[in-house]
Residue frames as a rotation matrix with the C-alpha (Angstrom) as fourth column:
MET 1
0.555 -0.676 -0.485 -54.69
-0.630 0.039 -0.776 61.60
0.543 0.736 -0.404 21.04
GLY 2
-0.406 -0.762 0.504 -52.83
-0.911 0.296 -0.287 60.06
0.069 -0.575 -0.815 24.02
GLY 3
0.097 0.515 0.852 -55.42
-0.548 0.742 -0.386 57.32
-0.831 -0.430 0.354 24.32
SER 4
0.933 0.323 -0.158 -55.19
-0.296 0.438 -0.849 56.36
-0.205 0.839 0.505 20.67
ALA 5
0.288 -0.910 -0.300 -51.34
-0.827 -0.079 -0.556 56.20
0.482 0.408 -0.775 20.64
GLU 6
-0.122 -0.388 0.914 -51.04
-0.880 0.468 0.081 53.54
-0.459 -0.794 -0.398 23.35
PRO 7
0.662 0.364 0.656 -52.53
-0.091 0.907 -0.411 50.65
-0.744 0.212 0.633 21.36
ARG 8
0.912 -0.371 -0.177 -50.32
-0.207 -0.041 -0.978 51.57
0.355 0.928 -0.114 18.40
PHE 9
0.079 -0.926 0.370 -47.23
-0.962 -0.168 -0.214 51.57
0.260 -0.339 -0.904 20.69
CYS 10
0.106 0.027 0.994 -48.16
-0.597 0.801 0.042 48.17
-0.795 -0.598 0.101 22.07
TYR 11
0.927 0.300 0.227 -48.60
0.006 0.592 -0.806 46.83
-0.376 0.748 0.547 18.56
VAL 12
0.638 -0.758 -0.136 -45.21
-0.499 -0.273 -0.822 48.17
0.586 0.593 -0.552 17.41
SER 13
-0.060 -0.662 0.747 -43.57
-0.990 0.132 0.038 46.83
-0.124 -0.738 -0.664 20.57
LEU 14
0.450 0.312 0.837 -45.09
-0.308 0.934 -0.182 43.41
-0.838 -0.175 0.516 19.98
MET 15
0.998 -0.064 -0.024 -43.91
-0.006 0.270 -0.963 43.34
0.068 0.961 0.269 16.36
LEU 16
0.325 -0.936 0.133 -40.40
-0.802 -0.347 -0.486 44.37
0.501 0.051 -0.864 17.44
ARG 17
-0.017 -0.284 0.959 -40.31
-0.822 0.549 0.149 41.58
-0.569 -0.786 -0.242 20.00
LEU 18
0.762 0.365 0.536 -41.43
-0.022 0.841 -0.541 39.08
-0.648 0.400 0.649 17.38
ALA 19
0.853 -0.495 -0.164 -38.79
-0.274 -0.158 -0.949 40.31
0.444 0.854 -0.271 14.96
LEU 20
0.023 -0.882 0.471 -36.06
-0.978 -0.116 -0.171 40.01
0.205 -0.457 -0.866 17.62
LEU 21
0.220 0.133 0.966 -37.27
-0.536 0.844 0.005 36.53
-0.815 -0.519 0.257 18.55
LEU 22
0.972 0.165 0.167 -37.19
0.056 0.528 -0.847 35.44
-0.227 0.833 0.504 14.92
ALA 23
0.559 -0.828 -0.047 -33.68
-0.588 -0.355 -0.726 36.91
0.585 0.434 -0.686 14.50
ALA 24
-0.049 -0.563 0.825 -32.49
-0.959 0.258 0.119 35.03
-0.280 -0.785 -0.553 17.59
GLN 25
0.559 0.331 0.760 -33.91
-0.191 0.943 -0.271 31.77
-0.807 0.006 0.591 16.26
VAL 26
0.969 -0.238 -0.074 -32.18
-0.052 0.099 -0.994 32.28
0.243 0.966 0.084 12.91
ALA 27
0.276 -0.926 0.256 -28.87
-0.849 -0.360 -0.387 33.09
0.451 -0.111 -0.886 14.62
SER 28
-0.082 -0.290 0.954 -29.05
-0.830 0.550 0.095 30.00
-0.552 -0.784 -0.285 16.83
ALA 29
0.882 0.435 0.179 -29.99
-0.258 0.765 -0.590 27.66
-0.394 0.474 0.787 13.99
PRO 30
0.078 -0.901 0.427 -27.11
0.308 0.429 0.849 25.55
-0.948 0.065 0.311 12.67
MET 31
0.035 -0.156 -0.987 -25.58
-0.782 -0.619 0.070 26.99
-0.622 0.769 -0.143 9.55
PRO 32
0.951 0.280 0.133 -26.02
-0.133 0.757 -0.640 24.81
-0.280 0.591 0.757 6.49
THR 33
0.004 -0.993 0.114 -22.80
-0.347 0.106 0.932 23.05
-0.938 -0.043 -0.345 5.60
SER 34
0.306 0.010 -0.952 -21.64
-0.952 0.031 -0.305 22.41
0.027 0.999 0.019 2.09
ALA 35
0.996 0.066 0.064 -21.16
-0.064 0.997 -0.033 18.82
-0.066 0.029 0.997 1.06
PRO 36
0.284 -0.956 0.080 -17.58
-0.207 0.021 0.978 17.62
-0.936 -0.294 -0.192 1.59
ALA 37
0.195 -0.298 -0.934 -15.48
-0.973 -0.176 -0.147 17.61
-0.121 0.938 -0.324 -1.58
ALA 38
0.984 0.180 -0.006 -15.29
-0.178 0.964 -0.198 14.20
-0.030 0.196 0.980 -3.19
ALA 39
0.274 -0.928 0.254 -11.97
-0.195 0.205 0.959 12.44
-0.942 -0.312 -0.125 -2.68
PRO 40
-0.062 -0.370 -0.927 -9.84
-0.980 -0.153 0.126 12.18
-0.188 0.916 -0.353 -5.84
ALA 41
0.871 0.451 -0.196 -10.40
-0.488 0.840 -0.238 8.94
0.057 0.303 0.951 -7.73
THR 42
-0.252 -0.945 0.208 -7.95
-0.932 0.295 0.212 6.14
-0.261 -0.140 -0.955 -7.03
VAL 43
0.633 0.299 -0.714 -7.46
-0.484 0.873 -0.064 2.53
0.604 0.386 0.697 -8.08
ARG 44
0.441 -0.468 0.766 -6.10
-0.765 0.250 0.593 -0.02
-0.469 -0.848 -0.248 -5.63
VAL 45
0.465 -0.423 -0.777 -3.34
-0.472 0.624 -0.623 -2.43
0.749 0.657 0.091 -6.59
ALA 46
0.829 -0.196 0.524 -2.03
-0.402 0.444 0.801 -5.28
-0.390 -0.874 0.289 -4.45
LEU 47
0.131 -0.863 -0.489 1.63
-0.754 0.233 -0.614 -6.29
0.644 0.449 -0.619 -4.74
THR 48
0.981 0.070 0.180 2.24
-0.168 0.772 0.613 -9.79
-0.096 -0.631 0.770 -3.43
THR 49
0.288 -0.953 -0.097 5.91
-0.741 -0.158 -0.652 -10.16
0.606 0.259 -0.752 -2.51
SER 50
0.114 -0.361 -0.925 8.15
0.300 0.900 -0.315 -12.71
0.947 -0.242 0.211 -0.86
GLU 51
-0.900 -0.422 -0.107 8.16
0.244 -0.286 -0.927 -10.44
0.361 -0.860 0.360 2.22
GLY 52
-0.451 0.813 -0.369 4.39
0.555 -0.068 -0.829 -9.87
-0.699 -0.579 -0.421 2.41
SER 53
0.053 0.592 0.804 1.72
0.985 -0.163 0.055 -7.85
0.164 0.789 -0.592 0.65
ILE 54
-0.783 -0.199 -0.590 1.56
0.271 -0.962 -0.036 -4.13
-0.560 -0.188 0.807 -0.15
VAL 55
0.127 0.867 0.482 -1.67
0.978 -0.028 -0.207 -2.42
-0.166 0.498 -0.851 -1.21
LEU 56
-0.853 -0.489 -0.180 -1.38
0.418 -0.848 0.325 0.85
-0.312 0.202 0.928 -3.14
ALA 57
0.411 0.895 -0.171 -3.94
0.561 -0.397 -0.726 3.55
-0.718 0.202 -0.666 -3.90
ILE 58
-0.571 -0.638 0.518 -3.06
0.775 -0.208 0.597 4.80
-0.273 0.742 0.613 -7.39
GLU 59
-0.195 0.445 -0.874 -4.02
0.145 -0.868 -0.475 8.43
-0.970 -0.220 0.105 -8.11
THR 60
-0.362 0.106 0.926 -5.72
0.896 0.316 0.313 8.07
-0.259 0.943 -0.209 -11.48
GLU 61
0.690 0.692 0.214 -7.37
0.722 -0.678 -0.138 11.49
0.050 0.250 -0.967 -11.23
ARG 62
0.846 -0.352 -0.402 -4.58
-0.135 -0.868 0.477 13.71
-0.517 -0.350 -0.782 -9.91
ALA 63
-0.209 -0.956 -0.208 -1.64
-0.641 -0.027 0.767 12.00
-0.738 0.294 -0.607 -11.68
PRO 64
0.687 0.720 0.103 -3.32
-0.425 0.512 -0.747 10.49
-0.590 0.469 0.657 -14.75
VAL 65
0.540 -0.527 -0.656 -0.25
-0.708 0.138 -0.693 10.03
0.456 0.839 -0.299 -16.97
THR 66
-0.519 -0.839 0.163 1.96
-0.777 0.384 -0.498 8.33
0.356 -0.385 -0.852 -14.38
ALA 67
-0.226 0.533 0.815 -0.90
-0.634 0.555 -0.538 6.31
-0.739 -0.639 0.212 -12.89
ALA 68
0.782 0.551 -0.292 -1.95
-0.559 0.413 -0.719 5.02
-0.276 0.725 0.631 -16.32
ASN 69
0.110 -0.841 -0.529 1.64
-0.779 0.258 -0.572 3.99
0.618 0.475 -0.626 -17.01
PHE 70
-0.699 -0.372 0.610 1.83
-0.701 0.527 -0.482 1.95
-0.142 -0.764 -0.629 -13.79
LEU 71
0.121 0.846 0.520 -1.55
-0.539 0.496 -0.681 0.34
-0.834 -0.198 0.515 -14.44
ARG 72
0.608 0.002 -0.794 -0.41
-0.758 0.298 -0.580 -0.73
0.236 0.955 0.183 -17.92
TYR 73
-0.503 -0.844 -0.185 2.41
-0.690 0.521 -0.502 -2.69
0.520 -0.125 -0.845 -16.28
VAL 74
-0.591 0.354 0.725 -0.07
-0.556 0.472 -0.684 -4.22
-0.584 -0.807 -0.082 -13.85
GLU 75
0.421 0.906 -0.037 -2.71
-0.628 0.262 -0.732 -5.11
-0.654 0.331 0.680 -16.44
ARG 76
0.587 -0.272 -0.762 -0.14
-0.656 0.391 -0.646 -6.65
0.474 0.879 0.051 -18.80
HIS 77
0.992 -0.129 0.013 1.38
0.086 0.731 0.677 -8.63
-0.097 -0.670 0.736 -15.91
ARG 78
0.499 -0.855 0.143 4.79
0.136 -0.085 -0.987 -7.10
0.856 0.512 0.074 -16.59
LEU 79
0.032 -0.486 0.873 5.50
-0.882 -0.425 -0.204 -6.68
0.471 -0.763 -0.442 -12.88
ASP 80
0.919 0.286 0.270 4.92
-0.378 0.832 0.406 -10.36
-0.109 -0.475 0.873 -12.09
GLY 81
0.746 -0.666 0.006 8.33
0.664 0.742 -0.093 -11.77
0.058 0.074 0.996 -11.21
VAL 82
0.253 -0.684 0.685 10.22
0.002 -0.707 -0.707 -8.47
0.968 0.180 -0.178 -10.94
VAL 83
0.111 -0.308 -0.945 12.10
0.927 0.376 -0.013 -7.70
0.359 -0.874 0.327 -7.73
PHE 84
0.987 -0.112 0.119 12.73
-0.156 -0.862 0.483 -5.04
0.049 -0.495 -0.868 -5.15
TYR 85
0.561 -0.828 -0.018 16.43
0.691 0.480 -0.540 -4.66
0.455 0.291 0.841 -5.86
ARG 86
-0.429 -0.738 0.521 17.45
0.344 -0.667 -0.661 -1.44
0.835 -0.104 0.540 -4.12
THR 87
0.626 0.556 -0.546 17.13
0.742 -0.210 0.636 -0.02
0.239 -0.804 -0.545 -0.62
VAL 88
-0.301 -0.654 0.694 18.36
0.274 -0.757 -0.594 3.48
0.914 0.012 0.406 0.23
LYS 89
0.587 0.448 -0.675 18.37
0.730 0.067 0.680 3.82
0.350 -0.892 -0.288 4.01
VAL 90
0.118 -0.513 0.850 19.49
-0.029 -0.858 -0.514 7.30
0.993 0.036 -0.116 5.04
GLN 91
-0.737 -0.237 0.633 18.64
-0.639 -0.061 -0.767 6.67
0.220 -0.970 -0.106 8.69
PRO 92
-0.895 0.440 0.067 16.38
0.384 0.839 -0.385 4.23
-0.226 -0.320 -0.920 10.58
ASP 93
-0.016 0.999 0.052 12.84
0.805 0.043 -0.592 4.42
-0.593 0.032 -0.805 9.16
TYR 94
0.546 0.193 -0.815 13.84
-0.250 -0.891 -0.379 6.93
-0.800 0.411 -0.438 6.50
GLY 95
-0.677 -0.732 -0.080 14.73
-0.276 0.151 0.949 6.30
-0.683 0.664 -0.304 2.86
PHE 96
0.305 0.815 -0.494 13.14
-0.895 0.068 -0.441 4.44
-0.325 0.576 0.750 -0.03
VAL 97
-0.274 -0.311 0.910 12.96
0.065 0.938 0.340 1.05
-0.959 0.152 -0.237 -1.70
GLN 98
-0.150 0.112 -0.982 12.98
-0.905 -0.417 0.091 0.48
-0.399 0.902 0.163 -5.45
PHE 99
-0.255 0.124 0.959 11.51
0.213 0.975 -0.070 -2.21
-0.943 0.187 -0.275 -7.70
GLY 100
0.450 0.530 -0.719 10.64
-0.595 -0.423 -0.684 -2.69
-0.666 0.735 0.125 -11.34
VAL 101
0.966 0.118 0.230 11.55
0.088 0.688 -0.721 -4.09
-0.243 0.716 0.654 -14.72
GLN 102
0.209 -0.964 -0.166 15.12
-0.054 -0.181 0.982 -2.70
-0.976 -0.196 -0.090 -14.90
ASN 103
0.056 -0.115 -0.992 14.74
-0.897 -0.442 0.001 -2.12
-0.438 0.890 -0.128 -18.67
ALA 104
-0.544 -0.238 0.805 14.31
-0.033 0.964 0.263 -5.85
-0.839 0.117 -0.532 -19.31
PRO 105
-0.796 0.268 -0.542 13.27
-0.584 -0.105 0.805 -6.54
0.159 0.958 0.240 -22.94
GLY 106
-0.526 0.685 -0.504 9.73
0.297 0.703 0.646 -7.84
0.797 0.190 -0.573 -23.09
ARG 107
-0.099 0.482 -0.871 8.84
0.993 -0.002 -0.114 -6.02
-0.057 -0.876 -0.478 -19.88
VAL 108
-0.572 -0.207 -0.793 9.74
0.375 -0.926 -0.029 -2.36
-0.729 -0.314 0.608 -20.32
LEU 109
0.439 0.738 0.513 7.31
0.881 -0.242 -0.406 0.00
-0.175 0.630 -0.756 -22.04
PRO 110
-0.069 -0.490 0.869 8.18
0.638 -0.691 -0.340 3.36
0.767 0.531 0.360 -23.65
PRO 111
-0.751 -0.250 -0.611 9.03
0.645 -0.477 -0.598 6.19
-0.142 -0.843 0.519 -21.23
ILE 112
0.253 0.952 0.174 6.35
0.940 -0.285 0.188 8.75
0.229 0.116 -0.967 -20.41
ARG 113
0.037 -0.108 0.993 5.98
0.101 -0.989 -0.112 12.48
0.994 0.104 -0.026 -19.95
HIS 114
-0.758 -0.413 -0.505 7.09
0.535 0.049 -0.843 13.72
0.373 -0.909 0.184 -16.54
GLU 115
0.352 0.888 0.295 4.30
0.305 -0.407 0.861 14.80
0.885 -0.213 -0.414 -14.15
PRO 116
-0.693 -0.707 0.143 5.86
0.103 -0.293 -0.951 16.95
0.714 -0.644 0.275 -11.39
THR 117
-0.444 0.490 -0.750 4.35
0.896 0.258 -0.361 17.24
0.017 -0.832 -0.554 -7.93
THR 118
-0.811 0.137 -0.569 3.69
-0.005 -0.974 -0.227 20.93
-0.585 -0.181 0.790 -8.56
LEU 119
-0.708 0.570 -0.416 1.22
-0.583 -0.141 0.800 19.85
0.397 0.809 0.433 -11.24
THR 120
-0.323 0.582 -0.747 -0.42
0.157 0.811 0.564 16.86
0.933 0.064 -0.353 -9.55
GLY 121
0.102 0.307 0.946 -0.42
-0.855 -0.460 0.241 17.80
0.509 -0.833 0.216 -5.87
VAL 122
0.949 0.088 -0.302 0.61
0.041 0.917 0.396 14.21
0.312 -0.389 0.867 -5.04
HIS 123
0.449 -0.792 0.413 3.59
-0.819 -0.550 -0.165 14.55
0.358 -0.264 -0.896 -2.70
HIS 124
-0.042 -0.608 -0.793 6.39
-0.035 0.794 -0.607 12.32
0.998 0.002 -0.055 -1.43
THR 125
0.193 0.189 0.963 4.98
-0.963 -0.151 0.222 11.72
0.188 -0.970 0.153 2.01
ASP 126
-0.592 -0.424 0.685 5.47
-0.631 0.773 -0.067 8.49
-0.501 -0.472 -0.725 3.95
GLY 127
-0.197 0.487 0.851 4.40
0.241 0.865 -0.440 5.55
-0.950 0.118 -0.288 1.76
ALA 128
0.458 0.378 -0.805 4.31
-0.606 -0.530 -0.594 7.47
-0.650 0.760 -0.014 -1.54
ILE 129
0.178 -0.397 0.900 4.95
0.657 0.729 0.192 5.47
-0.732 0.558 0.391 -4.70
SER 130
0.470 -0.173 -0.865 6.86
-0.460 -0.885 -0.073 7.36
-0.753 0.433 -0.496 -7.38
LEU 131
0.971 -0.127 0.200 8.33
0.237 0.481 -0.844 6.81
0.011 0.868 0.497 -10.84
ALA 132
0.232 -0.962 -0.146 12.10
0.350 -0.058 0.935 6.41
-0.908 -0.269 0.323 -10.94
ARG 133
0.956 0.061 0.287 13.88
0.292 -0.314 -0.904 8.37
0.035 0.948 -0.318 -13.68
LEU 134
-0.259 -0.965 -0.050 17.12
0.938 -0.263 0.225 9.87
-0.230 0.011 0.973 -14.91
ALA 135
-1.000 0.001 -0.023 16.34
-0.007 -0.961 0.278 13.03
-0.022 0.278 0.960 -16.91
PRO 136
-0.307 0.950 -0.060 12.72
-0.372 -0.178 -0.911 14.23
-0.876 -0.258 0.408 -16.90
GLY 137
0.419 0.570 -0.706 10.75
-0.883 0.074 -0.464 12.17
-0.212 0.818 0.534 -19.39
THR 138
-0.402 -0.632 -0.663 12.87
-0.724 0.662 -0.192 9.01
0.560 0.402 -0.724 -19.06
GLY 139
-0.562 0.214 0.799 10.75
-0.649 0.484 -0.586 7.25
-0.512 -0.848 -0.133 -16.42
ALA 140
-0.369 0.413 -0.832 9.24
-0.682 0.488 0.545 3.95
0.631 0.769 0.102 -17.54
GLY 141
0.453 0.627 -0.634 8.93
-0.202 0.765 0.611 0.77
0.868 -0.149 0.473 -15.46
ASP 142
-0.371 -0.569 -0.734 10.86
0.674 0.378 -0.635 1.25
0.639 -0.730 0.243 -12.22
PHE 143
0.416 0.737 0.532 9.30
-0.013 -0.581 0.814 2.62
0.909 -0.345 -0.232 -9.06
THR 144
-0.773 -0.629 -0.078 10.18
0.112 -0.014 -0.994 3.73
0.624 -0.777 0.082 -5.54
ILE 145
0.495 0.841 -0.219 8.24
0.457 -0.037 0.889 3.70
0.739 -0.540 -0.402 -2.28
SER 146
-0.204 -0.563 0.801 9.17
-0.348 -0.723 -0.597 6.37
0.915 -0.400 -0.048 0.26
VAL 147
0.244 0.199 -0.949 9.69
0.848 0.431 0.308 5.64
0.470 -0.880 -0.063 3.94
GLY 148
-0.261 -0.250 -0.932 9.29
0.716 -0.698 -0.013 8.90
-0.648 -0.671 0.361 5.82
ASP 149
0.791 0.578 -0.202 8.26
0.358 -0.705 -0.612 12.33
-0.496 0.411 -0.765 4.55
GLN 150
-0.250 -0.941 0.227 10.56
0.707 -0.018 0.707 13.21
-0.661 0.337 0.670 1.64
ARG 151
0.763 0.594 0.254 8.82
0.617 -0.554 -0.558 16.20
-0.191 0.583 -0.790 0.11
PHE 152
0.652 -0.547 -0.526 11.91
-0.325 -0.828 0.457 18.35
-0.685 -0.127 -0.717 0.61
SER 153
-0.352 -0.931 0.094 14.21
-0.357 0.227 0.906 16.04
-0.865 0.285 -0.413 -1.36
LEU 154
-0.713 0.049 0.699 11.93
0.503 0.730 0.462 14.38
-0.488 0.682 -0.545 -3.93
ASP 155
0.441 0.897 -0.032 9.17
0.658 -0.347 -0.668 16.90
-0.610 0.274 -0.744 -4.71
ALA 156
0.084 -0.320 0.944 9.57
0.840 -0.486 -0.239 19.47
0.536 0.813 0.228 -7.47
ASP 157
0.363 -0.026 -0.931 10.90
0.660 -0.698 0.277 22.83
-0.658 -0.715 -0.236 -6.30
PRO 158
0.672 -0.034 0.740 11.04
0.666 -0.410 -0.624 25.60
0.325 0.911 -0.253 -8.94
SER 159
0.937 -0.326 0.125 13.18
-0.348 -0.861 0.371 27.74
-0.013 -0.391 -0.920 -6.63
ARG 160
0.420 -0.823 0.382 16.11
0.094 0.458 0.884 25.36
-0.903 -0.335 0.270 -6.90
PRO 161
-0.022 -0.496 -0.868 18.73
-0.884 -0.395 0.249 25.55
-0.466 0.773 -0.429 -9.64
GLY 162
-0.862 -0.472 -0.184 19.13
-0.495 0.708 0.504 22.98
-0.108 0.526 -0.844 -12.38
ASP 163
-0.501 0.684 -0.530 16.75
0.026 0.625 0.781 20.04
0.865 0.378 -0.331 -12.71
ASN 164
-0.920 0.187 0.344 14.19
-0.386 -0.287 -0.877 21.06
-0.065 -0.939 0.337 -10.11
LEU 165
-0.222 0.897 -0.382 11.27
-0.773 0.077 0.630 18.97
0.594 0.436 0.676 -11.38
GLY 166
-0.274 0.088 0.958 11.61
-0.847 0.449 -0.284 16.27
-0.455 -0.889 -0.048 -8.74
TYR 167
-1.000 -0.002 0.028 10.03
0.008 0.934 0.357 12.85
-0.027 0.357 -0.934 -9.18
ALA 168
-0.438 0.892 -0.110 6.49
-0.645 -0.227 0.729 11.90
0.626 0.391 0.675 -10.17
ALA 169
-0.911 0.263 0.318 4.58
-0.129 0.551 -0.824 10.59
-0.392 -0.792 -0.468 -7.15
PHE 170
-0.581 0.718 -0.382 1.34
-0.593 -0.053 0.803 8.92
0.557 0.694 0.457 -8.22
GLY 171
0.445 0.770 -0.457 -0.08
-0.123 0.559 0.820 7.07
0.887 -0.308 0.343 -5.21
HIS 172
-0.284 -0.520 0.805 0.57
-0.893 -0.162 -0.420 5.82
0.349 -0.838 -0.419 -1.71
VAL 173
-0.763 -0.043 -0.645 0.60
0.124 0.969 -0.212 2.67
0.635 -0.242 -0.734 0.40
VAL 174
0.005 0.823 0.568 -2.69
-0.799 -0.338 0.497 2.03
0.601 -0.457 0.656 2.21
GLU 175
0.906 0.145 0.397 -1.76
-0.372 0.718 0.588 -1.39
-0.200 -0.681 0.705 3.61
GLY 176
0.838 -0.545 0.028 1.54
0.533 0.806 -0.257 -3.15
0.118 0.231 0.966 4.12
MET 177
0.644 -0.658 0.390 4.01
-0.543 -0.752 -0.374 -0.49
0.539 0.029 -0.842 5.29
ASP 178
0.559 -0.454 0.694 5.39
-0.523 0.456 0.720 -3.19
-0.644 -0.765 0.018 7.58
THR 179
0.691 -0.295 0.660 6.41
0.609 0.730 -0.311 -5.07
-0.390 0.617 0.684 4.43
VAL 180
0.766 -0.408 0.497 8.04
0.127 -0.661 -0.739 -1.91
0.630 0.630 -0.455 3.03
HIS 181
0.610 -0.544 0.576 9.99
-0.792 -0.427 0.435 -1.47
0.009 -0.722 -0.692 6.27
ARG 182
0.607 -0.397 0.689 11.25
0.037 0.880 0.474 -5.07
-0.794 -0.262 0.549 6.08
ILE 183
0.703 -0.347 0.621 12.47
0.698 0.170 -0.696 -4.42
0.136 0.922 0.362 2.55
LEU 184
0.754 -0.424 0.502 14.15
-0.350 -0.906 -0.239 -1.17
0.556 0.004 -0.831 3.67
ASP 185
0.496 -0.531 0.686 16.00
-0.783 0.068 0.619 -3.18
-0.376 -0.844 -0.382 6.35
ALA 186
0.989 -0.089 0.119 17.12
0.129 0.913 -0.386 -5.93
-0.075 0.397 0.915 3.94
PRO 187
0.247 -0.968 -0.037 20.87
0.253 0.027 0.967 -6.70
-0.935 -0.248 0.251 3.90
VAL 188
0.897 0.007 -0.442 22.77
-0.385 -0.481 -0.788 -5.09
-0.218 0.877 -0.428 1.02
ALA 189
0.616 -0.714 0.332 25.72
0.769 0.637 -0.056 -6.18
-0.172 0.290 0.941 -1.09
ALA 190
0.060 -0.702 -0.710 28.94
0.264 -0.675 0.689 -4.21
-0.963 -0.229 0.145 -1.50
GLY 191
-0.882 -0.465 0.075 28.96
0.161 -0.148 0.976 -4.47
-0.442 0.873 0.206 -5.30
GLY 192
-0.085 0.885 0.457 26.31
0.906 0.259 -0.333 -4.41
-0.414 0.386 -0.825 -8.01
HIS 193
-0.090 0.147 0.985 24.82
0.766 -0.623 0.163 -1.57
0.637 0.769 -0.056 -9.98
PHE 194
0.527 0.280 0.802 24.05
-0.291 -0.827 0.480 0.31
0.798 -0.487 -0.354 -6.74
PRO 195
-0.317 -0.735 -0.599 27.00
0.348 0.497 -0.795 -0.42
0.882 -0.461 0.098 -4.40
GLY 196
-0.990 -0.088 -0.114 25.91
0.131 -0.223 -0.966 -0.43
0.060 -0.971 0.232 -0.79
GLU 197
-0.460 0.886 -0.065 22.25
-0.773 -0.436 -0.461 -0.17
-0.437 -0.162 0.885 -1.86
GLN 198
-0.271 0.313 -0.910 21.77
-0.692 0.594 0.410 -3.37
0.669 0.741 0.056 -3.88
ILE 199
0.439 0.498 0.748 19.62
-0.876 0.424 0.232 -5.82
-0.201 -0.757 0.622 -1.91
ALA 200
-0.575 -0.799 0.174 21.69
-0.756 0.601 0.260 -8.96
-0.313 0.018 -0.950 -1.39
LYS 201
-0.833 0.430 0.348 18.67
0.480 0.875 0.068 -11.25
-0.275 0.223 -0.935 -1.71
PRO 202
-0.883 0.467 0.037 16.15
-0.380 -0.762 0.525 -9.37
0.273 0.449 0.851 -3.87
VAL 203
-0.575 0.781 0.242 12.52
-0.074 0.245 -0.967 -9.42
-0.815 -0.574 -0.083 -2.76
VAL 204
-0.943 0.177 0.282 10.36
0.327 0.332 0.885 -10.99
0.063 0.927 -0.371 -5.47
VAL 205
-0.417 0.884 -0.212 7.05
-0.752 -0.467 -0.465 -9.46
-0.510 -0.034 0.860 -6.60
THR 206
-0.792 0.103 0.602 5.09
0.246 0.956 0.159 -12.61
-0.559 0.274 -0.782 -7.36
SER 207
-0.221 0.730 0.646 2.05
0.948 0.006 0.318 -10.71
0.229 0.683 -0.694 -8.63
ALA 208
-0.900 0.107 -0.422 0.62
0.017 -0.960 -0.279 -7.22
-0.435 -0.259 0.862 -9.09
ARG 209
-0.566 0.785 0.252 -3.15
0.742 0.352 0.570 -7.06
0.358 0.510 -0.782 -9.45
ARG 210
-0.535 0.547 0.644 -5.98
-0.450 -0.830 0.331 -4.53
0.715 -0.112 0.690 -9.22
VAL 211
-0.945 0.317 -0.082 -8.03
0.222 0.436 -0.872 -4.94
-0.240 -0.842 -0.483 -6.06
PRO 212
-0.421 0.855 0.303 -11.77
0.668 0.066 0.741 -5.33
0.614 0.515 -0.599 -6.87
């Protein structure tokens, strides 16, 4: 009996060693990684201005209503010849600049449904482009570009009282923030529709076009 058990023990021992070796190889093998999530779809638009160019990535997937509205202005050439007319500079390198049709007949399109940041996930970080509005649902053809992170002041916040829907961000600057900074630093006039914020010599948008 003792003689017959030894070969069986050796066999079991060998199988155990093979199993442990296989387990070690599996443990040391790199874990398969899932494919990275595809980036949300965007469309690029180049604004050519009298201060330089600005290239925007427009969030057609995450903010479809507001993005489509902006692209209608671009495709119908209704932003050609408009101006950056307002600069709100809270502190150096922090604030926003504003441009658009200013309700001009023949340029302005009907207002659109408000898309809050809580719905889209597109936030007012540095370089964000957003739709200017009064009450929610009044935004049409005027837009702001943020300088500095302004999520606290411009994003929707349901915990706040009153109108807490914020503004509708729908893209961001991918090239030309130096141009935006020059506009932010533009001299302002004392009077006008936005006293102390009206750009004394408005910056002209000579063209707005999709980038191929």
